[in-house]
N, C-alpha and C positions, 0 to 999 in steps of 0.2 A: 406621337408621344412627345411631350414637352421635355426639353433639356433641363436637368436640375441646375438651379442657380447657386453660385457660390456665395457664402456669407462674406460680406465686405466689412470685416471688423478690425482691420489693421490701421488704416489711415496713413496719411503722408509721412508723419514722423517715424512711426514704426517701420513702414516699408523702406524709407530712406536708410534708417539705421540697420535694417537687415542687409541692404546692399553694401553699405560701408563696412559693416562688421564682417560680412562674407569676404570682402576684399582684403581687409586687414587681419589675416589669420596668423596663428602662431607660427606657421611655416615661414612667413615673411620675416618674423623677428629672429628666427633661428639662422636664416641664411644671410641676412643683411650685414652682419658683422664680418663674415667671411668675404662677402662681395666687396665691402668697403676696404677690407685689408688688401684685397687683390687689385681693386680699381683706383683706390685713393680718392682724390677729389672728383674724379670722373664719375663717381657713384651718383652724384647729384643729377646730372642730365640723364643718366641711365634710368634712375628711378622716375624722373619726370616723363621720359619717353614711354616707359612701361605703364605708367599711370594713364597716359593718353591712349595707349593701345587698349587698356582695360576699359576705358570710357567707351570706346567703339563697341566692345563686346556688350557692355551694359546697355548701350543705345540699341543694339540689335535685339536684345532680350525685351527691352521696353516696347519696341516696334512689334515684335512677334506677339508679346502678351496683349497688346492692344488689338492687333489684327485677329488673333485667335484667343478670345477670352474664355478658354476652357481649362479645367484642371489637368495637370499632367506634365507641364513644362516641356522639356526636350522631347519626351515621348510623343506628346500630342502634336507639337510642331512638326516633327518628322512624319507622323501619321498623316497629317493633313497634306504635307508637301509631297511625300514619296510613297505612302501606302504602308501595308501591314508588316512585311518582312523587315524593312529598314527601321520602322518604329520599334519592332521587337528587339532588334540588335541595339538600337539606341537606348531603349529602356534598360536592358541588361548591362550595357557598358556604363551607363550613368549610375546604376545601382552599385556596380563593382567599384567604380571610381570614387563614389561617396564613401564606401567602406574603407578604402585605402586612404583617402583624404582625411577621414575622421581619425583613423589610427595614427597617421603621421602627424597630424595637428596635435593630438593628445600627447604623443611622445615628445614633440617639439616643445609644447607647453611645459611638460614635466622637466625637460632639460633646462629651460629658461628658469624655472622655479628653483632648480638645483643649484644655480649660481647664487641665489639668495639664501637657500637652506641646503647646504651640501650633504647633510645627513639623511635627506629623504630617499625613499626607495622609488626610483624613477619608473619602473614598470607598474608598481602599485599605484603611484600617483596618476599615471596615464589611464589606468583602468578606472580609478575613482572619477576622474574627469569625464570619461565616456559615460559612466553610470549616472552621474549627476545631470549631465546634459540630456541623456535619454529620459530621465524622470521629468525634467523640465519640458521636453518635447511631448511627452505623453499627456501632460496637463492640458495641452491645447495650443492652437495657433496664436491666440492673443497673449497667453502667458509666455510662450516662447519668444514672441516679438518684444514683449516688455522686458524680459531678461536680456535679450540681445541688445535692446536699446540702452539699458543700464551698463552692460559690459562695454559696448561700443563707446559710450560717453567717457567711461573710465580710461579706455585705451587712447581715445583722442586727447584727453587731458594729459596723460603720460607722454604721448608723442609731442604735444605742444611744449611741455616742460623740457624735453630733450632738444627739440628744435631751437627754442629760445636760448637754452643753456649752451648749446653747441654752436650757435651762430657766430660767437666771437672767435671761434677757432678756425673759421673759414678764411 
């Protein structure tokens, strides 16, 4: 029986933006202020080191994705490497961690927005964010990647403004 082939409709830009967007999550923006307050100027090399460590993880995923070109991500990688029970656990842990990550990111986003609009309802805003992104994801892979590309470009522009604006304070 032939293996089903995955549709390749993302391309380099969307795939790259999915990776960058996944790395620059709302959780990073929530914690960076606290970390900078505690570490002071030492935050700069800390962020660079953490970024380099993240690149190693990204490289590992790129290698695994090339070596095992099947759907399923971590589940499939662990199934090929270790077999059924390990992949079962990996799949469940990945599923649970994604639920927690989504909830924490939505709450973090709502808290960041509350600094701009103090009157918002934080829990309701978090729920709305989850629902909006669920609807986007249900529309399909290409639509999700397009939305992620737009959001990531906006985030990168905002980060560039902060970096350029804050450079004179170093």
